[in-house]
C-alpha positions in Angstrom: 13.1 -2.3 -55.6 10.9 -5.1 -54.2 9.0 -7.7 -57.0 5.1 -8.1 -55.5 4.2 -11.8 -54.7 2.5 -13.8 -57.3 -1.0 -12.9 -57.2 -0.9 -9.7 -55.7 0.6 -6.4 -55.8 2.6 -3.9 -53.9 0.1 -3.0 -51.1 -2.0 -5.8 -51.4 -3.2 -7.3 -48.9 -4.6 -10.4 -51.1 -8.5 -10.3 -49.1 -6.3 -12.2 -46.0 -7.1 -9.6 -43.2 -5.3 -10.9 -40.3 -2.5 -8.9 -43.1 -4.1 -5.8 -42.2 -3.1 -3.4 -38.5 -6.2 -1.9 -37.3 -4.6 1.9 -38.2 -3.6 1.1 -41.8 -5.4 3.4 -44.4 -6.5 1.3 -47.2 -6.5 3.0 -50.5 -8.5 1.8 -54.0 -6.3 1.0 -56.6 -9.5 1.8 -59.2 -9.9 5.3 -58.0 -7.3 6.4 -55.3 -10.1 7.1 -52.5 -8.8 6.2 -49.1 -10.5 4.2 -47.0 -9.8 6.0 -43.4 -10.6 3.7 -40.2 -10.1 7.0 -37.6 -13.1 8.1 -40.5 -14.8 5.9 -40.8 -17.4 5.8 -44.2 -20.0 8.3 -44.3 -21.6 6.8 -47.3 -21.9 3.6 -46.0 -22.4 4.7 -42.5 -19.6 2.9 -40.6 -18.5 4.1 -37.2 -15.3 6.0 -37.3 -12.9 3.5 -35.6 -13.7 1.2 -37.8 -11.2 -1.0 -39.2 -10.8 -1.9 -42.6 -11.1 -5.9 -42.1 -14.4 -5.9 -39.6 -15.9 -3.8 -42.7 -19.3 -6.1 -44.1 -18.3 -8.2 -47.2 -20.7 -6.4 -49.2 -19.2 -2.5 -48.9 -17.7 -1.4 -51.0 -16.1 2.0 -52.8 -18.1 4.9 -52.1 -16.1 6.7 -54.9 -16.3 3.9 -58.0 -17.8 1.2 -57.0 -14.9 -1.3 -56.4 -15.0 -4.3 -54.0 -13.2 -4.5 -51.1 -10.2 -6.3 -52.8 -9.2 -4.0 -55.0 -7.8 -2.0 -52.0 -4.2 -1.5 -50.6 -2.7 -0.8 -47.9 -2.1 3.2 -48.7 1.6 4.1 -48.6 1.1 7.5 -47.8 0.9 8.5 -44.7 
């Protein structure tokens, strides 16, 4: 069992966009909504094909209004 790094949690990208791959699906750790870059985000009018790392800083979870740093890399493929 791996231990989370100090100041983070398992799957966290820690706000460091360089740690993300363009195809990474991101999951809100509050409401579990998944951001899939292949689909984009209709609520925020984000085009399909937009990686999570390229979302605007003001983007928030369309389900629960959580900020971007509350998302983690989804382990479901």
